[in-house]
N, C-alpha and C positions, 0 to 999 in steps of 0.2 A: 312443302319441299322442293317443288318445283322439278323432281324428276319423273320421266315415262316410264310406266311398267312396260317389260315385255309385252304383255297381253294387250295394250293400249295402242300399238305399234299396228298401224293398218296395214293388213298383210293380202295378197293375191288370195283367192279362194281355193285355188288348186293347191293340192300338197304333194310336194315330193317324196317318191318312196323310193327305198332300194330297188335295183334291176330285178332281183330276184327276191319274189313275196315270202314272208317269213310262213314257216310250216304252223301248224297248230299246236305243236308241241314245243316249238321255239317262242310262241306268243305266250302258252301258259307258264313257260320258265320266265321269260321277262316279267309277265305279271305279279309271279310268285315273289321274284326278286324284288319289284319295287314294293310290293305289299308288305314287305318285311319293316319299312321305312314309312309306311303309310300311319298317319295318325288321325282316326276319325273322330277323336275326342275333342279335337281342336277346332271342329266346325259346328256351326250353328245347325239346328233342326233341318231349316232352310236348304242350307248349301249340302248337308248330307244326303240330301233327296234331289240334287241337281246333278246332272248328267252333262259333263264337260268334254270334250275330245280335243287333246291337247297334243299338239306337234312340235318338233324338235328336231335339230339335226345332231348325229353323234359321229366322232372322229372315228378311224379305223380302229383305234384303242378301245372302241366301247365308251368313251367319255363324252357325257352329253355337254354341247354347247349353251352353258347357261343364258346368252344372250339370244339365242334362238327362239326359246319357248313362244308358243303363242295360241290361242282358243282357235280351233279349226271349225270352219262354218260361221254361224250366227256370232259375233263378239260382242251381244248384249253386254253391257257393264254393269249389270245390275249388282249389288253388293254380295249376294247369295254365290251367283255365277262366278265373280272375282275371288270370292275366299275360296270355294271347289278349286279353280284354275291353281291358286297359289299354292293350296294344298299338295296338288298333284305334282306341281313343278317342284317344288321341295322334296317329297319323297323320291322322285325318279335322282335328283341331284344328290340328295342323301346317300341313297343306296350306290350309287356309281362306285364307289371305293376302288379307284383306280381302274375304274372301266368293267362293262358290262362283257359277259363273254357270249358272243354270236359270232358266227361264220363271216367272215372277211366281207363275203358279197352281200352281205345282209345290212349294210351299213349305208 
């Protein structure tokens, strides 16, 4: 197909975060919102046992930028890692439904 996946784009290892860190309650709320769209049955056993940290940007309206998703840290492109990344990316995008509800200073 000849296209480059967002996770294959070489990124700086630093991660930009909002100027005000999320509270634990905000992190839990975001995780709960994304988890409703998470589909673990679509993953191989190896991918379901793989931990991937996903970085991305969001607009102030709480909408994730689909082109900004990347694996944070080690970007090893083994199939299980890539599959776990893609599943996480789909879950975040699918659950956005017009934007996540977070305080404006957290984007």
